[in-house]
ZAPA-10406 format. One line per field, with one value per residue (C-alpha): residue in one letter; x, y, z. Coordinates in steps of 0.1 Angstrom, whole numbers, plus 5000, padded with zeros to 4 digits. Last residue first. Layout:
residues N
residuo [A; ...]
east [X; ...]
north [Y; ...]
up [Z; ...]
//
This chain:
residues 734
residuo [Q; Y; Y; F; S; A; A; V; K; F; V; D; S; T; G; K; Y; P; T; I; V; P; R; L; G; K; M; Q; K; Y; H; G; F; H; R; I; R; Y; S; G; S; P; A; S; P; P; I; H; W; E; V; T; S; N; S; Q; R; N; S; G; K; L; W; H; F; R; T; E; W; S; A; D; N; Y; V; V; E; W; S; D; T; R; N; D; Y; I; E; V; T; V; F; T; K; D; R; I; D; G; S; H; R; P; N; G; A; V; F; T; V; S; V; V; D; G; Q; R; Y; V; P; Y; V; Q; Q; L; V; E; G; F; S; S; N; E; P; K; R; D; V; T; A; A; P; L; L; N; F; L; N; K; E; F; F; P; P; Q; P; G; V; H; L; E; S; V; R; D; Q; A; I; A; R; A; L; G; R; Y; K; Q; L; Y; A; S; L; T; H; P; G; Y; I; T; S; A; G; E; Y; R; Q; V; Q; Y; E; E; Y; T; T; I; Y; H; T; Y; V; N; S; L; G; A; I; V; V; E; S; D; R; F; A; G; E; S; E; L; E; Q; K; V; A; E; R; L; R; R; G; S; M; T; T; M; E; G; P; V; A; V; V; A; I; S; G; I; T; I; I; Q; V; D; V; I; E; P; H; W; P; L; P; W; N; M; E; G; T; S; F; L; I; P; K; P; H; H; C; K; Q; T; Q; N; S; P; E; G; L; L; A; D; R; I; G; D; W; F; P; D; G; E; V; A; G; Q; T; F; N; L; D; G; G; G; D; T; T; G; A; A; F; S; H; G; L; A; P; K; C; T; S; I; T; H; T; D; N; I; Q; V; T; V; D; T; M; N; V; W; Q; H; A; S; H; V; L; G; T; V; E; E; V; A; T; A; Y; L; E; K; A; K; R; Y; I; S; H; G; I; I; R; T; S; E; F; M; D; D; G; P; G; F; A; K; C; M; K; T; G; G; V; P; C; S; S; N; L; Y; D; C; P; L; G; T; N; V; C; H; P; G; K; I; N; P; S; V; D; G; L; N; S; S; S; F; G; A; V; F; G; G; Q; G; P; L; D; G; P; N; K; D; Q; E; L; L; Y; S; A; Y; G; M; N; D; S; S; V; M; R; N; T; Y; N; M; S; V; A; H; V; A; F; W; S; L; M; G; I; G; D; G; D; L; D; T; F; K; L; V; L; V; Q; K; D; T; N; W; K; Y; R; H; R; E; D; E; P; N; N; L; Y; S; H; P; S; R; N; L; S; S; D; D; L; E; G; R; S; R; Y; I; R; G; P; K; I; T; A; H; A; I; D; I; S; K; V; I; G; N; V; L; P; K; I; S; T; K; I; Y; G; K; S; S; I; M; F; L; T; Y; Q; F; Y; G; A; L; G; S; H; T; H; T; G; S; L; V; V; N; D; Q; R; Y; L; N; G; Y; K; L; Q; L; A; K; L; V; E; L; R; L; R; Q; S; I; M; G; V; D; A; T; V; F; V; V; R; Q; K; G; D; D; I; I; F; A; R; S; Y; L; R; T; H; I; G; A; A; T; Q; Q; P; N; A; Y; G; M; L; P; I; E; A; P; P; G; T; C; D; A; R; G; V; G; I; L; Y; P; K; H; Q; H; E; P; E; P; G; T; H; T; K; W; T; A; M; V; A; I; L; T; V; C; V; V; T; M; I; I; F; L; V; A; L; T; A; E; L; A; S; V; G; C; C; V; S; K; R; G; A; M]
east [5033; 5021; 5031; 5011; 5040; 5044; 5015; 4980; 4960; 4922; 4896; 4862; 4840; 4817; 4781; 4761; 4724; 4702; 4664; 4640; 4603; 4575; 4540; 4510; 4515; 4552; 4567; 4603; 4632; 4669; 4698; 4736; 4770; 4797; 4828; 4861; 4886; 4924; 4953; 4988; 5013; 5015; 4998; 5023; 5020; 4983; 4956; 4927; 4898; 4866; 4832; 4802; 4767; 4738; 4701; 4668; 4636; 4625; 4654; 4687; 4699; 4737; 4755; 4793; 4815; 4851; 4881; 4917; 4907; 4893; 4860; 4843; 4866; 4902; 4925; 4898; 4915; 4904; 4913; 4937; 4956; 4991; 4979; 4962; 4940; 4935; 4902; 4887; 4855; 4825; 4791; 4805; 4793; 4802; 4773; 4750; 4717; 4691; 4704; 4673; 4687; 4715; 4690; 4695; 4723; 4732; 4770; 4797; 4835; 4864; 4901; 4922; 4959; 4987; 5001; 4995; 4964; 4956; 4925; 4903; 4872; 4837; 4809; 4774; 4783; 4753; 4747; 4709; 4699; 4697; 4674; 4655; 4672; 4666; 4639; 4640; 4610; 4608; 4626; 4602; 4601; 4622; 4602; 4601; 4584; 4587; 4554; 4552; 4578; 4601; 4628; 4630; 4662; 4664; 4664; 4696; 4716; 4726; 4761; 4766; 4779; 4807; 4821; 4857; 4870; 4889; 4860; 4834; 4857; 4859; 4822; 4816; 4842; 4824; 4792; 4807; 4828; 4797; 4777; 4805; 4808; 4771; 4772; 4766; 4735; 4723; 4725; 4761; 4754; 4755; 4789; 4803; 4790; 4804; 4787; 4816; 4802; 4802; 4840; 4843; 4819; 4839; 4823; 4803; 4788; 4760; 4741; 4746; 4742; 4765; 4798; 4806; 4840; 4863; 4883; 4916; 4929; 4963; 4969; 5004; 4992; 4958; 4946; 4962; 4928; 4932; 4947; 4913; 4898; 4927; 4928; 4891; 4894; 4924; 4908; 4877; 4896; 4916; 4885; 4868; 4899; 4900; 4862; 4840; 4818; 4790; 4781; 4815; 4829; 4859; 4885; 4908; 4941; 4959; 4947; 4919; 4894; 4859; 4841; 4805; 4780; 4749; 4722; 4685; 4670; 4674; 4664; 4634; 4610; 4585; 4557; 4559; 4578; 4593; 4602; 4636; 4642; 4641; 4652; 4669; 4678; 4701; 4728; 4740; 4721; 4709; 4691; 4675; 4661; 4649; 4631; 4616; 4601; 4612; 4586; 4565; 4574; 4559; 4550; 4576; 4603; 4593; 4594; 4628; 4642; 4632; 4639; 4675; 4687; 4717; 4749; 4759; 4795; 4791; 4770; 4735; 4724; 4712; 4731; 4751; 4788; 4807; 4842; 4843; 4814; 4776; 4758; 4725; 4741; 4751; 4714; 4715; 4702; 4682; 4680; 4664; 4690; 4719; 4722; 4745; 4749; 4761; 4767; 4795; 4811; 4804; 4776; 4764; 4727; 4718; 4683; 4682; 4710; 4688; 4716; 4720; 4749; 4779; 4810; 4834; 4865; 4893; 4922; 4959; 4985; 4993; 5028; 5051; 5068; 5051; 5078; 5062; 5027; 5039; 5054; 5022; 5001; 5022; 5020; 4983; 4975; 4996; 4981; 4946; 4955; 4972; 4946; 4916; 4932; 4938; 4902; 4889; 4908; 4943; 4954; 4963; 4928; 4907; 4885; 4856; 4841; 4818; 4787; 4795; 4787; 4786; 4805; 4823; 4832; 4823; 4841; 4826; 4855; 4884; 4867; 4877; 4912; 4915; 4911; 4885; 4854; 4865; 4869; 4895; 4895; 4925; 4952; 4949; 4915; 4917; 4896; 4895; 4869; 4848; 4876; 4878; 4884; 4875; 4888; 4911; 4907; 4931; 4920; 4944; 4926; 4923; 4895; 4877; 4898; 4911; 4938; 4973; 4990; 4969; 4991; 4999; 4964; 4950; 4973; 4962; 4925; 4924; 4941; 4916; 4888; 4901; 4905; 4870; 4850; 4832; 4797; 4797; 4779; 4807; 4798; 4797; 4835; 4855; 4883; 4856; 4866; 4871; 4904; 4914; 4934; 4928; 4943; 4934; 4956; 4951; 4963; 5001; 5023; 5040; 5037; 5011; 4989; 4993; 4972; 4989; 4972; 4981; 4976; 4981; 4985; 4982; 4954; 4944; 4953; 4989; 5018; 4996; 4999; 4997; 4961; 4952; 4970; 4952; 4918; 4897; 4885; 4913; 4897; 4866; 4886; 4906; 4874; 4886; 4916; 4938; 4948; 4971; 5007; 5014; 5011; 5024; 5033; 5021; 5026; 5007; 5011; 4984; 4989; 4972; 4951; 4923; 4890; 4883; 4845; 4838; 4857; 4838; 4805; 4814; 4820; 4787; 4769; 4783; 4775; 4740; 4731; 4746; 4731; 4697; 4699; 4698; 4672; 4651; 4650; 4639; 4632; 4644; 4678; 4675; 4640; 4649; 4677; 4655; 4627; 4646; 4647; 4679; 4692; 4684; 4718; 4743; 4780; 4799; 4804; 4828; 4826; 4847; 4817; 4820; 4801; 4812; 4799; 4806; 4778; 4751; 4755; 4774; 4774; 4738; 4722; 4746; 4725; 4692; 4711; 4734; 4705; 4689; 4723; 4727; 4691; 4697; 4729; 4714; 4685; 4707; 4727; 4764; 4780; 4789; 4796; 4827; 4825; 4847; 4837; 4851; 4839; 4847; 4850; 4854; 4866; 4892; 4908; 4887; 4893; 4871; 4878; 4853; 4857; 4827; 4833; 4822; 4831; 4851; 4842; 4808; 4778; 4751; 4742; 4723; 4739; 4713; 4696; 4729; 4728; 4767; 4770; 4749; 4746; 4710; 4696; 4692; 4717; 4745; 4724; 4741; 4777; 4783; 4810; 4825; 4857; 4866; 4892; 4892; 4915; 4917; 4943; 4976; 4986; 5016; 5052; 5062; 5099; 5100; 5100; 5083; 5065; 5079; 5083; 5109; 5105; 5137; 5132; 5157; 5181; 5182; 5188; 5215; 5232; 5231; 5245; 5273; 5282; 5281; 5304; 5328; 5331; 5337; 5364; 5380; 5382; 5397; 5423; 5433; 5436; 5458; 5480; 5484; 5494; 5473; 5492; 5466; 5473; 5488; 5518; 5547; 5563; 5599; 5631; 5653]
north [5151; 5116; 5101; 5069; 5058; 5046; 5068; 5066; 5096; 5100; 5122; 5117; 5092; 5100; 5089; 5086; 5084; 5075; 5075; 5048; 5058; 5033; 5046; 5043; 5077; 5083; 5051; 5048; 5029; 5035; 5036; 5032; 5047; 5045; 5067; 5062; 5090; 5092; 5116; 5104; 5076; 5054; 5020; 4992; 4975; 4970; 4987; 4963; 4987; 4977; 4992; 4986; 4991; 4994; 4984; 4995; 4976; 4976; 4953; 4951; 4940; 4942; 4948; 4942; 4957; 4944; 4962; 4950; 4925; 4953; 4950; 4972; 5001; 5011; 5040; 5066; 5100; 5131; 5165; 5195; 5186; 5185; 5177; 5145; 5132; 5095; 5077; 5044; 5038; 5016; 5006; 5004; 5006; 4986; 4962; 4974; 4969; 4977; 4997; 4988; 4953; 4969; 4976; 5011; 5022; 5042; 5040; 5021; 5028; 5004; 5008; 4977; 4981; 4967; 5001; 5024; 5043; 5078; 5098; 5068; 5062; 5069; 5046; 5057; 5078; 5092; 5077; 5076; 5104; 5107; 5124; 5092; 5060; 5050; 5030; 5013; 5000; 4962; 4941; 4918; 4883; 4856; 4825; 4829; 4803; 4792; 4775; 4788; 4799; 4769; 4767; 4730; 4714; 4706; 4669; 4660; 4678; 4646; 4650; 4650; 4686; 4676; 4652; 4665; 4631; 4643; 4666; 4638; 4614; 4640; 4644; 4606; 4601; 4627; 4607; 4574; 4587; 4605; 4573; 4554; 4582; 4579; 4541; 4540; 4562; 4594; 4615; 4611; 4629; 4597; 4589; 4624; 4623; 4588; 4559; 4534; 4517; 4550; 4552; 4520; 4532; 4564; 4595; 4623; 4649; 4674; 4678; 4715; 4729; 4747; 4740; 4732; 4718; 4726; 4694; 4698; 4678; 4687; 4672; 4661; 4653; 4659; 4651; 4616; 4599; 4583; 4615; 4630; 4597; 4589; 4624; 4623; 4589; 4599; 4632; 4613; 4587; 4614; 4634; 4604; 4597; 4632; 4634; 4652; 4680; 4688; 4696; 4689; 4712; 4694; 4719; 4704; 4722; 4710; 4739; 4754; 4727; 4730; 4700; 4699; 4677; 4696; 4681; 4670; 4652; 4681; 4677; 4684; 4686; 4715; 4720; 4692; 4667; 4641; 4607; 4619; 4633; 4600; 4617; 4596; 4566; 4540; 4538; 4502; 4501; 4531; 4510; 4487; 4516; 4533; 4502; 4495; 4529; 4555; 4560; 4591; 4627; 4635; 4601; 4581; 4606; 4606; 4568; 4568; 4591; 4569; 4536; 4547; 4534; 4512; 4519; 4549; 4560; 4595; 4600; 4613; 4625; 4659; 4693; 4684; 4689; 4716; 4711; 4677; 4669; 4669; 4642; 4648; 4634; 4604; 4592; 4590; 4614; 4603; 4611; 4586; 4560; 4554; 4521; 4491; 4468; 4432; 4406; 4419; 4441; 4473; 4487; 4518; 4528; 4564; 4570; 4594; 4615; 4628; 4643; 4677; 4677; 4699; 4701; 4730; 4734; 4759; 4751; 4750; 4767; 4769; 4783; 4768; 4798; 4801; 4810; 4841; 4826; 4795; 4816; 4837; 4806; 4792; 4824; 4829; 4794; 4799; 4834; 4819; 4792; 4816; 4844; 4820; 4804; 4839; 4848; 4815; 4818; 4809; 4799; 4766; 4754; 4733; 4703; 4699; 4669; 4682; 4683; 4647; 4632; 4654; 4631; 4601; 4622; 4617; 4615; 4581; 4559; 4578; 4587; 4623; 4632; 4644; 4681; 4671; 4694; 4704; 4669; 4670; 4670; 4679; 4706; 4710; 4727; 4734; 4704; 4680; 4652; 4668; 4691; 4680; 4715; 4750; 4781; 4809; 4837; 4867; 4896; 4925; 4956; 4975; 4977; 4951; 4959; 4996; 5004; 5017; 4986; 4964; 4934; 4929; 4938; 4914; 4886; 4893; 4895; 4864; 4845; 4860; 4848; 4812; 4814; 4828; 4851; 4865; 4877; 4881; 4857; 4833; 4806; 4780; 4784; 4807; 4783; 4766; 4772; 4735; 4725; 4713; 4739; 4755; 4787; 4814; 4845; 4878; 4907; 4901; 4921; 4900; 4926; 4904; 4906; 4881; 4854; 4830; 4797; 4781; 4745; 4736; 4699; 4688; 4663; 4646; 4612; 4619; 4601; 4585; 4553; 4534; 4543; 4525; 4493; 4495; 4497; 4524; 4518; 4538; 4570; 4563; 4560; 4591; 4612; 4648; 4646; 4675; 4706; 4736; 4724; 4704; 4728; 4712; 4728; 4733; 4761; 4771; 4800; 4818; 4844; 4876; 4893; 4915; 4912; 4942; 4945; 4908; 4905; 4935; 4920; 4886; 4903; 4921; 4889; 4873; 4904; 4908; 4871; 4872; 4906; 4892; 4859; 4874; 4901; 4875; 4852; 4816; 4801; 4805; 4790; 4755; 4750; 4764; 4739; 4710; 4724; 4729; 4764; 4777; 4813; 4819; 4816; 4844; 4838; 4826; 4789; 4798; 4771; 4788; 4784; 4775; 4788; 4774; 4790; 4773; 4747; 4766; 4795; 4828; 4840; 4829; 4863; 4887; 4907; 4887; 4855; 4866; 4874; 4839; 4822; 4840; 4831; 4794; 4793; 4808; 4784; 4754; 4764; 4774; 4767; 4785; 4817; 4838; 4833; 4815; 4821; 4803; 4815; 4797; 4809; 4790; 4802; 4829; 4810; 4827; 4827; 4846; 4847; 4859; 4867; 4871; 4889; 4887; 4914; 4907; 4905; 4920; 4923; 4903; 4874; 4845; 4815; 4805; 4781; 4763; 4747; 4748; 4760; 4791; 4820; 4827; 4862; 4884; 4911; 4913; 4924; 4908; 4909; 4902; 4927; 4924; 4911; 4908; 4892; 4890; 4870; 4866; 4838; 4842; 4823; 4801; 4806; 4828; 4828; 4829; 4861; 4854; 4883; 4909; 4937; 4962; 4980; 4990; 5017; 5042; 5014; 5001; 5035; 5043; 5010; 5016; 5051; 5038; 5010; 5034; 5059; 5031; 5020; 5056; 5061; 5028; 5038; 5072; 5055; 5032; 5061; 5081; 5051; 5045; 5081; 5107; 5129; 5126; 5089; 5061; 5080; 5062; 5085; 5098; 5080; 5098]
up [9011; 9018; 9051; 9044; 9023; 8987; 8977; 8965; 8975; 8979; 8963; 8979; 8962; 8933; 8926; 8894; 8886; 8856; 8859; 8849; 8852; 8858; 8849; 8872; 8888; 8884; 8898; 8905; 8890; 8896; 8872; 8876; 8876; 8903; 8905; 8923; 8928; 8926; 8934; 8927; 8930; 8900; 8902; 8893; 8927; 8919; 8940; 8946; 8939; 8956; 8948; 8971; 8957; 8981; 8979; 8993; 8984; 9021; 9030; 9013; 8979; 8979; 8946; 8946; 8919; 8921; 8905; 8898; 8871; 8850; 8833; 8860; 8850; 8855; 8844; 8836; 8833; 8853; 8841; 8847; 8815; 8830; 8866; 8855; 8882; 8883; 8878; 8889; 8870; 8879; 8866; 8831; 8795; 8764; 8771; 8799; 8780; 8807; 8836; 8856; 8861; 8881; 8910; 8923; 8946; 8976; 8974; 8993; 8989; 8993; 8984; 8989; 8996; 8975; 8965; 8995; 9005; 9017; 9026; 9035; 9013; 9023; 9034; 9025; 8994; 8976; 8942; 8947; 8971; 9008; 9034; 9040; 9029; 8993; 8974; 8941; 8922; 8918; 8892; 8875; 8890; 8875; 8868; 8830; 8809; 8773; 8765; 8729; 8704; 8704; 8677; 8670; 8656; 8619; 8609; 8589; 8564; 8545; 8533; 8495; 8494; 8518; 8491; 8489; 8498; 8528; 8538; 8534; 8554; 8582; 8584; 8584; 8611; 8631; 8629; 8637; 8666; 8679; 8680; 8697; 8723; 8732; 8735; 8773; 8771; 8755; 8786; 8797; 8830; 8851; 8834; 8843; 8878; 8886; 8870; 8869; 8838; 8819; 8822; 8801; 8774; 8771; 8786; 8769; 8792; 8793; 8760; 8753; 8717; 8694; 8712; 8748; 8737; 8708; 8703; 8683; 8654; 8640; 8606; 8596; 8561; 8546; 8511; 8513; 8513; 8548; 8563; 8572; 8583; 8607; 8621; 8628; 8646; 8667; 8678; 8688; 8708; 8726; 8733; 8749; 8769; 8785; 8791; 8766; 8778; 8753; 8718; 8702; 8675; 8660; 8648; 8622; 8615; 8583; 8562; 8582; 8588; 8603; 8618; 8629; 8647; 8658; 8680; 8676; 8707; 8731; 8768; 8790; 8761; 8766; 8791; 8797; 8775; 8798; 8783; 8771; 8806; 8824; 8856; 8883; 8862; 8877; 8851; 8845; 8821; 8800; 8773; 8799; 8819; 8787; 8775; 8809; 8809; 8835; 8863; 8863; 8871; 8906; 8921; 8902; 8911; 8948; 8948; 8931; 8957; 8986; 8968; 8959; 8926; 8920; 8901; 8923; 8916; 8929; 8960; 8966; 9001; 8991; 8987; 8956; 8953; 8935; 8922; 8938; 8915; 8917; 8936; 8917; 8885; 8905; 8904; 8866; 8840; 8810; 8773; 8749; 8741; 8716; 8698; 8693; 8664; 8662; 8635; 8612; 8639; 8659; 8636; 8653; 8654; 8663; 8676; 8706; 8690; 8662; 8642; 8625; 8602; 8595; 8574; 8569; 8547; 8543; 8519; 8526; 8547; 8584; 8589; 8615; 8631; 8665; 8690; 8705; 8704; 8722; 8751; 8753; 8754; 8782; 8802; 8796; 8809; 8840; 8846; 8845; 8869; 8894; 8891; 8894; 8924; 8940; 8934; 8947; 8980; 8994; 8959; 8943; 8938; 8962; 8957; 8980; 8999; 9027; 9005; 8993; 9027; 9058; 9082; 9067; 9036; 9000; 8967; 8956; 8949; 8965; 8997; 9005; 9017; 9053; 9063; 9089; 9082; 9047; 9036; 9009; 8971; 8950; 8954; 8917; 8916; 8879; 8872; 8842; 8839; 8811; 8798; 8762; 8749; 8759; 8741; 8749; 8724; 8723; 8701; 8692; 8680; 8712; 8738; 8759; 8789; 8788; 8763; 8771; 8758; 8735; 8731; 8768; 8779; 8754; 8768; 8803; 8797; 8776; 8804; 8828; 8807; 8808; 8846; 8854; 8831; 8861; 8870; 8908; 8931; 8941; 8966; 8938; 8931; 8909; 8898; 8879; 8843; 8837; 8819; 8785; 8766; 8732; 8719; 8694; 8689; 8672; 8651; 8653; 8629; 8603; 8576; 8558; 8588; 8616; 8633; 8658; 8664; 8697; 8708; 8745; 8753; 8790; 8783; 8815; 8828; 8819; 8800; 8774; 8755; 8788; 8791; 8759; 8770; 8803; 8788; 8804; 8839; 8853; 8839; 8860; 8892; 8882; 8883; 8891; 8868; 8877; 8857; 8859; 8865; 8834; 8805; 8773; 8740; 8705; 8679; 8648; 8624; 8605; 8578; 8567; 8541; 8555; 8574; 8596; 8589; 8592; 8625; 8638; 8627; 8642; 8675; 8671; 8665; 8697; 8717; 8704; 8710; 8745; 8753; 8743; 8762; 8797; 8793; 8775; 8804; 8796; 8830; 8865; 8854; 8871; 8858; 8823; 8820; 8826; 8804; 8772; 8756; 8772; 8776; 8813; 8829; 8835; 8836; 8866; 8858; 8830; 8803; 8777; 8753; 8716; 8686; 8652; 8620; 8587; 8586; 8605; 8582; 8577; 8541; 8534; 8538; 8557; 8581; 8583; 8582; 8609; 8632; 8626; 8631; 8665; 8676; 8666; 8685; 8716; 8715; 8711; 8741; 8739; 8772; 8805; 8787; 8780; 8742; 8717; 8682; 8651; 8617; 8584; 8548; 8516; 8482; 8488; 8516; 8543; 8581; 8605; 8642; 8668; 8705; 8727; 8760; 8796; 8822; 8853; 8890; 8884; 8908; 8926; 8902; 8918; 8934; 8959; 8934; 8929; 8894; 8894; 8858; 8850; 8874; 8883; 8875; 8906; 8895; 8869; 8839; 8809; 8797; 8760; 8753; 8718; 8703; 8666; 8644; 8606; 8583; 8546; 8540; 8523; 8492; 8498; 8487; 8516; 8522; 8560; 8580; 8613; 8630; 8654; 8630; 8618; 8585; 8567; 8540; 8554; 8565; 8530; 8515; 8540; 8532; 8495; 8499; 8521; 8496; 8466; 8485; 8495; 8459; 8447; 8473; 8465; 8428; 8437; 8460; 8432; 8407; 8432; 8438; 8400; 8395; 8377; 8353; 8326; 8325; 8345; 8358; 8376; 8402; 8394; 8405; 8429]
//
């Protein structure tokens, strides 16, 4: 038998080969173990980053005011005063800094940003930060909920419908917005932004299709829908790719909660924020956790969430197409309905739909936003803007005025009187009353606003203060290729399309911007009602009648925003004329809201005592209800970051009660009922979700009551607690 071939030192070739393979395998295994030990998983995109990251800060703060007796802002219904909380209101702030320039975008759960609110916020920011946050680089936008508190305006028309200028209403808004910016400022860190776009086609309806059809046919044929279905999402991450926030824009009115609602509510847009923040901040109560989800308004002027459309509530038949009225009952009987059985269900459905689309786009956002940050701003006297339309002709804006169809309201909330939409002639009866009480509009104003029949010539009414603003903000901020156009009102669908197109054209004309994405941020900085196209204005439905600066309002805005975009594209923002500063009125602000009276209670009872007790056992899906002797919620003062309600579960392991829901939770409802003889009750509802674990629960209510001690009012806190009750899959709970 032949002997084995030796390589050296008595080691065969086979043994040497095996030894080498062993060494290689050992090196490979060690390398893999080292890689696995240092591997960090995350959910963010992982492209090869060649661009400098932004500095990003996000913040959220409670801006809920006293939920009692103060009018709700939006429907101008004098009977719609606050009487509880459906969901709390929040301000959400996003700071983006490229190392040289910084911008702030705030979306707040509020009907709209008033000029007074913006000026108060800017004043507070200047005291804290000097010139870091200014009128040119801070955008304040409202979600347009119609269930937030009113009372934060300085112009007479809005003060009349809001019971005046109410300090206890504006203070929590100012403090909440500033605090959200404070938090964003304190948490700023390097990060990246990604954008994603999509369409949401089941959550909006054009409520003035007749006006929309008056736009040029060739223009309308460029678009698939008569409302904008686009959803734009910006995803904010840290450098590890972990999400820290999201900002989204979608055009729809936040009016799923209708004008019969009397609870403070963030409506459908707020519910979308609530859902995404609960997703991203697991285990935290609403308003807590680091992830911030902002859902912002856009060109929603003619866009309703009430997708079943308008019907006559007394017959069930469709309303008249042209003027949205009914044969019996007029405009008051014509109402549009959402997809749910009631306003709460409609809010849930629309809000969940918006949330679902944004969540989908957030998860798939991989297109990185890069480039410089810019901001451009001017104050403009909108009563005197001249636009050159050709070589020989100019057009001009007008002094503010509201038309007859303004008083008709919309299919989302009609007026009480016999006004109809689409009125192009005045009514002698109402015109006579107007002339006697307020004075007749001048011939110049009537001619300027034609064909609008003027109901209120607000630009000619200045007692005790001007009825409408003259000086408004126009503003654009850009973040890389994203341009956010802050619009001081409610643009209709086609108005927004024209503005986006004009701004995009100017930005890209110099070659500095490519593939720019222009988005309208509605209800921003100052409120000036609606902005229709010239063609829509001729129809004089509600939106046209509420376009206060006349038929050429949009043309004036197009000119002004083109100028801002051109200045950004040419890097000549510093050459922009600042414009005339708006007034900050100190005198003649009035408050028609009576002071909250002292609280009384039934004999032989105490504040916080239970009047109607809970049942012993409930199942998932049931509604728990408990009623307490209560004080006026206005006596609780600044209620931000507090709660009137907790739902608590007993933890057997720690022998303690744990708060699982509060008055910011979707599942709770806090009703305040003002009774006779200065007595009032609070009823707390908990709508038990299917996910609620079985166990022992209790509901607690917190508040304050006011009594007189001699001549001095004394505010005293109180609390009440329900009996313990069980939640179980069966009533036969063991």
